[in-house]
C-alpha positions in Angstrom: 95.9 77.8 122.1 92.6 79.4 122.9 91.9 82.9 123.9 88.7 83.1 126.0 89.2 86.2 128.1 91.3 89.2 128.4 94.8 88.8 130.0 95.5 85.5 128.4 99.1 84.5 127.9 99.9 82.7 124.7 102.8 80.2 125.0 103.7 80.4 121.3 104.5 84.1 121.6 108.1 85.3 121.7 109.1 87.6 124.6 109.1 91.4 124.1 112.2 92.4 122.0 112.7 95.6 124.0 112.6 94.3 127.6 112.2 90.5 127.5 108.9 90.4 129.4 106.2 87.8 128.5 103.5 89.5 126.4 99.7 89.3 127.2 97.0 88.9 124.5 93.7 90.7 124.7 90.7 89.5 122.7 88.0 91.9 121.7 84.9 90.3 120.2 84.0 86.6 119.5 82.8 84.3 116.7 79.4 86.0 116.8 80.6 89.6 116.6 81.1 91.2 113.2 84.5 92.5 114.0 87.1 91.0 116.3 90.7 91.9 117.2 93.6 90.7 119.3 96.0 93.0 120.9 99.4 91.7 122.1 100.9 93.9 124.7 104.0 93.9 126.9 102.9 94.7 130.5 106.3 96.2 131.3 107.2 98.6 128.5 103.6 98.8 127.1 104.6 98.2 123.4 101.6 96.6 121.6 100.4 95.3 118.3 96.7 94.9 117.3 95.5 92.6 114.5 91.9 92.7 113.4 89.6 90.7 111.2 86.0 90.9 110.0 85.3 87.7 108.0 88.0 85.3 109.3 87.6 83.0 112.3 89.0 83.6 115.7 91.5 80.7 115.2 92.8 82.4 112.0 93.1 85.7 113.9 95.0 84.0 116.8 97.5 82.4 114.3 98.0 85.6 112.4 98.5 87.7 115.5 101.2 85.3 116.8 102.9 85.2 113.4 103.0 89.0 113.1 104.2 89.5 116.7 106.9 86.8 116.4 108.1 88.1 113.0 108.4 91.6 114.4 110.5 90.3 117.2 112.9 88.5 114.8 113.3 91.6 112.6 114.1 93.9 115.6 116.7 91.4 116.9 118.3 91.1 113.4 118.4 94.9 113.1 120.0 95.2 116.5 122.6 92.6 115.5 123.4 94.3 112.2 123.9 97.6 114.0 126.6 96.2 116.3 128.7 94.8 113.5 
């Protein structure tokens, strides 16, 4: 998985837990900039999560962003399931 430009879809990302839409990742910065960040955003309900890094590589940031988005999705689904019991 590589993010080169804005509006890149990442196949490893889980769908939005609120509406089920495919999220889009936005990369700000690159390997040569001091600070970089990735924002994962749902184009339908506009929920988003931004992960930033200063000293880590873009590959590390991509992996961390995917991990945090997917874990958040799992937690919300588990909480919704527990509420219906």
